[in-house]
C-alpha positions in Angstrom: 0.1 -0.1 0.5 1.6 3.7 -0.9 0.5 6.6 -2.0 3.1 8.3 -4.8 3.1 12.3 -5.5 3.9 13.5 -8.8 4.4 17.3 -9.4 4.0 19.4 -13.0 5.9 22.3 -12.5 5.5 23.4 -15.3 -24.6 17.0 -34.7 -27.6 17.4 -35.6 -29.1 14.9 -34.2 -29.5 14.9 -30.0 -30.3 11.2 -29.6 -26.6 10.7 -31.7 -28.0 7.2 -33.2 -26.2 6.2 -36.0 -27.1 5.8 -39.7 -26.5 2.2 -41.0 -23.3 1.0 -41.5 -22.4 -0.5 -44.9 -20.6 -2.9 -42.7 -23.9 -4.6 -40.9 -28.3 -4.4 -41.1 -28.9 -0.4 -39.3 -30.9 -2.4 -36.8 -27.9 -3.3 -34.7 -27.5 0.0 -34.2 -30.3 0.8 -32.3 -31.5 0.3 -28.5 -33.6 -2.5 -27.4 -36.5 -2.3 -25.2 -36.0 -1.1 -21.6 -35.7 -3.4 -19.0 -38.9 -4.6 -17.5 -39.3 -2.5 -14.2 -37.8 0.2 -15.6 -40.1 2.9 -16.3 -40.8 6.8 -15.8 -41.8 6.5 -12.5 -39.3 3.4 -11.4 -36.4 4.4 -13.1 -34.3 3.2 -9.9 -36.0 -0.7 -10.6 -33.6 -3.2 -13.0 -35.2 -6.1 -14.0 -34.1 -8.0 -10.3 -31.6 -5.4 -9.6 -32.1 -1.8 -8.9 -30.0 1.5 -8.4 -28.8 0.0 -4.5 -27.1 -2.6 -6.3 -23.7 -2.1 -5.8 -22.5 -2.8 -9.2 -18.5 -3.2 -8.1 -19.9 -7.0 -6.9 -22.9 -7.5 -9.0 -24.3 -7.6 -12.3 -27.1 -9.1 -14.6 -26.0 -11.9 -16.8 -28.2 -11.1 -19.7 -26.3 -13.4 -22.2 -26.3 -10.6 -24.5 -24.3 -9.6 -26.7 -24.4 -6.4 -28.8 -22.1 -6.0 -31.7 -21.4 -3.1 -33.8 -19.0 -2.0 -37.2 -17.8 0.9 -37.2 -15.9 2.0 -40.4 -13.0 5.1 -40.0 -12.5 7.2 -43.2 -11.1 10.5 -44.1 -13.7 12.8 -45.2 -13.9 16.3 -46.2 -16.7 18.2 -43.9 -18.3 21.5 -43.2 -20.3 21.2 -39.4 -20.0 25.3 -39.2 -20.5 25.8 -43.0 -16.7 25.8 -43.1 -15.0 23.3 -45.3 -11.7 21.1 -43.8 -10.4 17.4 -44.2 -11.3 15.9 -40.9 -12.0 12.2 -39.6 -15.3 10.0 -39.4 -16.9 7.2 -37.9 -19.5 5.2 -40.1 -19.3 8.6 -41.8 -20.6 10.9 -39.4 -18.9 13.2 -36.7 -19.3 12.1 -33.5 -19.7 8.3 -34.8 -22.7 6.2 -33.8 -23.8 6.0 -30.7 -23.3 2.6 -28.8 -26.4 1.4 -26.8 -26.0 -2.0 -24.7 -27.8 -2.9 -21.3 -26.5 -3.1 -17.5 -24.7 -6.6 -18.0 -24.0 -7.3 -21.8 -21.0 -8.1 -23.3 -20.0 -5.7 -26.1 -18.3 -6.4 -29.5 -16.6 -3.8 -31.6 -15.2 -4.3 -35.0 -13.1 -1.4 -35.7 -11.9 -1.3 -40.0 -9.0 1.6 -41.0 -10.1 2.8 -44.0 -7.9 5.7 -43.3 -6.0 4.8 -46.6 -5.6 8.7 -47.8 -4.3 9.9 -44.3 -2.1 6.5 -43.8 -3.0 7.2 -40.3 -2.7 3.6 -38.1 -5.6 3.9 -34.9 -6.7 2.6 -31.8 -10.4 3.3 -30.0 -10.0 3.4 -26.6 -14.0 2.8 -24.9 -13.4 5.9 -21.6 -14.2 5.4 -18.4 -15.4 1.4 -19.2 -13.0 -0.3 -16.4 -12.3 -3.2 -18.6 -12.6 -5.6 -15.8 -9.3 -8.0 -16.5 -9.9 -7.1 -20.6 -6.8 -5.6 -20.9 -6.2 -6.1 -24.5 -9.3 -4.5 -25.3 -8.9 -1.0 -23.5 -7.4 0.4 -27.4 -4.7 2.5 -26.3 -1.6 2.9 -29.0 1.8 2.0 -27.8 0.1 0.5 -24.2 -1.9 -1.9 -25.2 -1.8 -2.4 -29.0 -0.2 -1.7 -31.4 -1.6 0.8 -34.1 -4.7 -0.4 -36.2 -3.0 -0.2 -40.0 -5.0 0.8 -42.7 -6.7 -1.9 -44.5 -6.9 -3.9 -40.8 -9.9 -4.8 -39.1 -9.7 -5.3 -35.1 -12.2 -6.2 -33.1 -12.8 -5.1 -29.3 -14.6 -7.6 -27.2 -15.9 -5.8 -22.8 -18.4 -6.4 -20.7 -20.7 -3.4 -19.4 -19.8 -4.1 -15.8 -21.3 0.1 -15.2 -24.0 1.9 -16.3 -24.5 5.1 -16.7 -23.3 7.5 -20.3 -19.7 8.0 -21.9 -17.9 7.7 -25.2 -15.0 6.0 -27.0 -11.9 7.7 -29.3 -9.0 7.2 -31.1 -6.2 7.2 -28.5 -3.6 7.4 -31.5 -1.8 10.3 -32.0 -4.5 13.5 -31.9 -7.0 12.0 -34.1 -9.9 12.0 -31.4 -9.9 15.5 -32.9 -9.8 14.8 -36.0 -13.2 13.5 -35.5 -12.9 10.4 -33.9 -15.0 10.3 -31.0 -19.1 8.8 -30.4 -21.2 8.2 -27.3 -22.0 5.0 -25.2 -24.7 4.6 -23.4 -25.3 1.3 -21.0 -28.9 1.5 -19.8 -30.0 0.7 -16.2 -30.8 1.9 -13.5 -30.7 5.8 -12.0 -31.1 8.1 -8.9 -34.3 10.1 -9.9 -37.4 9.5 -12.4 -37.5 11.1 -16.1 -39.7 11.0 -18.6 -37.6 10.3 -22.1 -33.9 9.6 -23.0 -32.7 12.5 -25.3 -29.4 10.4 -25.6 -25.6 11.6 -25.6 -24.9 15.3 -26.2 -21.3 16.1 -27.1 -19.4 19.6 -26.8 -15.8 19.3 -29.0 -13.5 22.5 -30.0 -13.2 22.7 -33.2 -10.3 24.1 -35.2 -10.7 25.0 -39.4 -7.6 23.6 -39.7 -7.0 20.3 -38.6 -5.4 19.3 -35.0 -2.4 17.6 -37.1 -1.7 21.2 -39.1 -1.9 22.8 -35.4 0.5 20.2 -34.1 3.8 22.0 -34.4 2.5 25.2 -33.0 1.0 23.5 -29.9 4.7 22.2 -28.8 6.9 25.1 -29.9 4.5 28.3 -28.7 1.7 27.1 -27.0 -2.3 25.9 -27.4 -3.9 26.9 -30.6 -7.0 29.1 -30.2 -9.8 27.0 -31.5 -12.3 28.4 -33.7 -15.3 27.0 -32.6 -17.1 24.4 -30.5 -19.7 21.9 -32.1 -22.6 20.1 -30.4 -23.4 17.1 -31.3 -21.6 17.5 -34.7 -22.9 21.5 -35.5 -23.1 24.6 -35.1 -22.9 28.2 -36.9 -19.8 30.3 -37.9 -19.9 33.5 -39.5 -23.2 33.0 -42.2 -22.7 29.4 -42.4 -23.2 25.9 -39.9 -26.6 25.6 -38.1 -27.4 25.5 -34.7 -28.0 21.9 -32.9 -31.6 22.1 -31.3 -34.2 19.7 -29.5 -37.9 20.0 -28.8 -39.1 20.2 -25.7 -43.1 19.2 -24.7 -44.2 21.0 -22.0 -44.2 19.0 -18.5 -41.9 16.1 -19.7 -38.7 15.4 -17.9 -35.6 14.9 -20.4 -32.4 13.1 -19.9 -29.4 14.6 -21.7 -26.2 12.3 -21.4 -23.8 15.6 -21.5 -19.8 14.4 -22.7 -16.8 16.7 -23.1 -14.8 15.5 -26.2 -12.9 18.8 -26.8 -8.9 18.9 -27.1 -8.4 21.8 -24.9 -11.5 23.3 -23.6 -13.2 23.3 -20.3 -17.3 24.2 -20.4 -19.6 25.7 -18.0 -23.3 24.4 -19.4 -26.5 26.0 -19.2 -30.2 25.7 -20.3 -31.6 29.7 -19.7 -34.2 29.7 -17.1 -34.3 25.7 -16.9 -32.9 24.2 -13.6 -31.5 20.7 -14.2 -30.9 17.5 -11.9 -27.4 15.8 -11.7 -28.3 12.1 -11.2 -24.4 10.5 -12.3 -20.8 12.0 -13.2 -19.0 10.1 -15.6 -20.2 6.2 -15.0 -20.9 6.6 -11.5 -25.0 7.2 -10.3 -25.0 10.1 -7.7 -27.0 11.4 -5.0 -29.5 13.7 -7.1 -28.4 17.3 -6.7 -30.0 20.5 -8.5 -28.1 23.4 -10.6 -28.4 25.9 -12.7 -24.1 26.1 -14.3 -22.7 22.8 -14.4 -18.8 22.7 -15.3 -17.2 20.6 -16.8 -14.1 19.2 -17.4 -12.2 17.4 -20.9 -13.4 13.9 -20.8 -15.9 13.8 -18.1 -19.3 13.3 -18.5 -22.9 15.0 -16.3 -26.1 13.0 -16.7 -28.8 15.6 -16.2 -32.7 15.9 -16.1 -34.4 18.8 -16.9 -37.8 19.6 -16.8 -39.8 21.7 -19.6 -42.0 23.6 -17.6 -40.5 27.2 -19.0 -43.4 27.4 -21.9 -45.1 30.5 -20.4 -41.8 32.5 -20.2 -40.8 31.8 -24.1 -41.2 29.8 -27.0 -37.3 29.2 -27.7 -34.5 29.2 -24.8 -30.7 29.4 -25.4 -28.0 26.2 -24.6 -25.2 27.5 -23.7 -21.2 26.0 -23.4 -19.3 28.5 -22.4 -15.3 27.9 -22.5 -14.0 28.8 -19.4 -11.2 31.7 -19.9 -8.6 30.4 -17.3 -8.0 27.5 -19.1 -10.0 27.8 -22.4 -9.6 30.2 -25.9 -12.0 30.1 -28.5 -13.1 32.3 -31.1 -16.6 31.7 -31.3 -16.8 31.6 -27.0 -20.2 33.9 -26.9 -21.6 32.0 -29.5 -21.8 28.2 -28.7 -25.2 27.7 -27.9 -27.4 25.2 -28.9 -31.8 25.8 -28.8 -34.2 24.2 -27.2 -37.7 25.2 -28.0 -41.6 24.5 -27.1 -42.5 24.8 -30.4 -42.5 22.7 -34.0 -39.5 24.7 -35.4 -36.8 26.5 -33.8 -35.6 29.9 -33.7 -33.3 32.7 -32.3 -34.2 32.8 -28.7 -34.1 36.2 -26.6 -33.4 34.8 -23.6 -30.8 35.8 -20.9 -28.1 33.4 -19.8 -27.1 32.8 -16.3 -25.1 35.3 -13.8 -22.1 33.8 -12.8 -18.3 35.7 -11.9 -16.3 32.5 -11.6 -15.0 31.4 -14.4 -11.9 29.2 -13.7 -11.5 25.3 -14.1 -13.1 23.6 -11.5 -15.2 20.7 -11.6 -17.9 19.8 -10.0 -16.6 17.3 -7.2 -17.6 18.6 -3.9 -21.1 18.0 -5.0 -20.8 14.7 -5.7 -21.5 12.0 -3.4 -22.0 8.4 -5.1 -25.6 6.5 -4.3 -23.5 3.5 -3.2 -21.2 4.6 -0.5 -17.9 3.2 0.1 -15.0 3.6 2.0 -11.5 4.3 1.3 -8.7 2.0 2.8 -5.5 3.3 4.2 -1.9 3.8 2.6 1.6 5.2 3.4 3.0 8.0 1.6 5.8 7.4 -1.3 6.6 10.6 -3.1 7.2 11.1 -6.9 8.8 14.8 -8.3 8.0 15.3 -11.6 9.1 18.8 -14.0 8.5 20.1 -17.4 11.0 20.3 -19.9 12.0 21.5 -23.7 13.1 18.6 -25.4 15.0 19.0 -28.6 13.3 22.5 -29.2 9.9 21.6 -28.6 7.9 21.7 -24.9 7.2 18.6 -23.3 5.3 18.2 -19.8 6.7 15.8 -17.8 5.1 13.0 -14.8 6.8 10.8 -12.2 10.3 12.9 -13.3 10.0 12.0 -16.7 7.8 12.5 -20.1 6.4 9.7 -21.3 7.2 8.6 -24.8 6.5 5.1 -25.8 7.2 3.0 -28.7 3.4 2.4 -31.0 5.6 -1.0 -32.3 6.3 -1.8 -28.9 3.7 -1.6 -26.5 3.8 -2.4 -22.8 1.2 -5.4 -23.5 3.7 -6.9 -26.0 6.8 -6.3 -23.4 4.8 -8.3 -21.0 4.0 -11.4 -23.1 7.6 -11.3 -24.2 8.9 -11.6 -20.7 10.2 -8.0 -20.0 10.5 -6.8 -16.5 12.7 -4.1 -16.9 11.5 -1.2 -19.0 12.7 2.4 -20.1 12.5 4.9 -17.8 10.3 7.2 -20.4 7.9 3.8 -20.7 6.9 6.3 -17.3 6.0 3.0 -15.5 5.0 2.6 -12.0 4.4 -1.2 -10.9 2.0 -2.5 -8.3 2.7 -6.0 -8.0 0.2 -6.6 -5.3 -3.6 -7.7 -5.6 -6.0 -5.9 -3.8 -4.2 -3.2 -1.8 -5.3 0.9 -1.8 -2.5 2.7 -4.0 -2.8 7.0 -3.3 -1.7 9.1 -6.0 -1.4 12.9 -5.1 -0.5 15.2 -8.7 0.9 18.6 -7.7 1.0 21.7 -10.1 2.9 24.5 -9.2 1.3 26.1 -12.9 -1.9 28.3 -13.4 -2.9 25.4 -15.6 -6.0 23.3 -14.7 -5.2 20.0 -16.0 -8.1 16.9 -16.3 -6.0 13.6 -14.8 -8.2 10.6 -16.9 -7.4 6.8 -15.4 -7.8 4.0 -17.3 -8.7 0.7 -16.1 -10.2 2.2 -12.6 -12.8 4.6 -10.9 -11.1 6.6 -8.7 -11.0 8.2 -5.8 -11.1 11.8 -5.1 -9.8 12.2 -1.2 -8.3 16.1 -1.7 -8.6 18.7 -4.1 -7.1 22.2 -3.8 -5.1 25.0 -4.0 -1.3 24.8 -3.1 1.0 21.6 -2.9 -0.2 18.3 -1.1 1.7 17.6 2.1 1.0 15.2 5.4 -1.3 18.4 6.6 -3.8 18.4 3.7 -6.8 16.3 5.1 -7.8 13.1 3.3 -11.9 12.2 2.5 -12.1 8.7 3.0 -15.5 8.3 3.7 -17.6 7.8 0.4 -15.5 10.4 -1.0 -16.5 11.6 -4.9 -15.8 8.3 -7.5 -15.2 8.7 -11.1 -12.7 8.3 -13.5 -11.4 12.2 -14.7 -10.9 14.6 -12.4 -9.4 17.7 -12.2 -5.9 18.8 -10.8 -6.8 22.5 -10.1 -4.3 25.5 -11.1 -1.4 25.8 -8.7 -2.9 23.4 -6.5 -3.2 19.2 -5.8 -5.1 16.4 -6.4 -5.3 13.2 -4.3 -6.5 9.9 -6.1 -7.1 6.4 -4.6 -8.4 3.0 -6.1 -7.7 -0.2 -5.4 -5.1 -2.8 -7.3 -8.2 -5.3 -8.4 -7.5 -4.8 -11.9 -4.6 -7.2 -13.6 -3.7 -5.0 -16.6 -1.6 -2.0 -18.0 -3.6 1.2 -17.6 -2.6 4.7 -18.7 -3.2 7.8 -17.1 -2.5 11.1 -18.5 -4.1 14.5 -18.9 -6.9 14.8 -21.1 -5.9 17.9 -22.8 -5.3 16.4 -26.3 -2.3 18.6 -26.7 -0.4 17.8 -23.1 -1.2 14.2 -24.0 0.8 14.2 -27.1 3.4 15.7 -25.4 3.8 13.6 -22.7 1.6 14.5 -19.7 1.2 10.9 -18.9 1.9 7.2 -16.7 1.1 4.1 -16.6 0.6 1.7 -13.9 1.8 -2.1 -14.7 -1.3 -3.6 -12.0 -0.2 -7.5 -10.6 2.1 -8.3 -14.0 2.5 -11.5 -13.0 -1.8 -12.3 -14.2 -1.5 -10.5 -16.9 0.3 -12.8 -20.0 -2.6 -15.6 -19.0 -5.1 -12.7 -20.1 -4.2 -12.0 -23.2 -4.7 -13.0 -27.1 -0.7 -13.3 -28.0 -1.2 -14.4 -31.3 -3.9 -11.1 -32.4 -1.6 -8.6 -30.5 1.6 -9.7 -32.4 0.8 -10.3 -36.0 -0.8 -6.7 -35.3 2.1 -5.2 -34.4 4.5 -7.3 -37.4 1.2 -5.9 -39.4 2.3 -2.3 -38.5 5.8 -2.3 -38.3 5.8 -3.3 -41.6 3.3 -0.9 -42.9 5.2 2.3 -40.4 8.8 0.5 -42.1 6.9 0.4 -45.8 5.2 3.8 -45.5 8.2 5.9 -43.9 6.1 6.8 -41.0 8.2 8.9 -37.9 6.0 9.1 -34.8 6.2 12.6 -33.3 4.8 12.8 -30.2 4.5 10.6 -26.7 2.9 7.5 -28.8 -0.4 7.5 -26.7 
């Protein structure tokens, strides 16, 4: 048991159901009927289970496999009226929403048809714990080699959690070229609602590709993005169109918010309406009400909104405001959608809620997990960190190094080859013992906030605040906030805890896309002796051989951290 301390110096359709894939009948892309017992007045029920079931220890055995086919292609798009090259999933940005019920097995076949850009790929299912299925985590250089253009890779995992999340590429900056989509795992909820309107993905958008902006990002800092898309659409100048959704008076709606941005922290609101928050990331929480909701990159919030304002106006603004303390966007005052109480949306005249705090905090002080858990104790070990300019470009560091891992030699491949020593810049922390508590403290003395995401686990937020962490900082171990992405405050600290209950190789990184590519990450090799037996070694090795041959024949250089 130990605590490790790290310092960082330094679309048109709300529901998001996809059009039919050319690889599978369209019926497979639509949600199944809800589980018996889960109705508008009994959302706490789910078949023979309920919201009181501890999903960490008990999961329905549905015997159902949900199968999806995704094809990644190079496209030209103009989601806000400005044309640019991009990448799409089944021809759309965002890609199709993947649906499952709690306990289902999910099979996703990903075909890489990025033959124009000659990009490899991998698909990560953000927040899915991948219990004993580490090979399906979808992280280039960690759990697989990139999938080569022309090849298909199949991912299989069990939906042991329920709620809202997303999938995205974990190869270079590819996610922010358009390789993203929603995931809905149906299950019980902590409050009732009438209709589920699905995933709402917020992602910042540039009129140059992010690959074109990479050199600027690593030499002079993050570029200013021109816009933000709400489910794949927005306006810019005289072009584009607003995202809109219709409300029926008296009806309550569930919306599943996802921040899929590369560098933007949002404050979300709907003019005149109150939101009831029922989940954060994939963790059901005790409901609370708010008018304004902070959402960091990679985070999700499930909200319920009641349509009770028809007497005030016909149309209301939906607002996703970039927070100026950590986000710079050219369209900061025009990132809006529309809620309409009529058949046809028109431009609202409503006024947004006032606020004066533009910092990039998250909602952790309001988050009380519905299933209460207590964190065990651990002993402190300190890990130092820094920031550096390496070969003339900016790199973030954690665990005393800037992470640099090899597309062609992922950590899982090293494990099956019997490696027990790692390169320093692999940034490995070894956790050999099963079922012990790990505490991880991260510090920064720079006035920049960072969304920290851990793969393979939900973590517990023990402390979060200004200044450096030391032993005088009080730790909350009595049912603290629990999630998979939390904000490291600017000039502050974040203390996380998790149990070593999932053998594998698990990445932890800042979810600002530029920072990930600039080495802001480390990896936990958890229960090494158990990992190899969990792997399909033939698939892993063959995929790496294919990628290595392609990379050599096409003379492709790895220019970033590898993750």
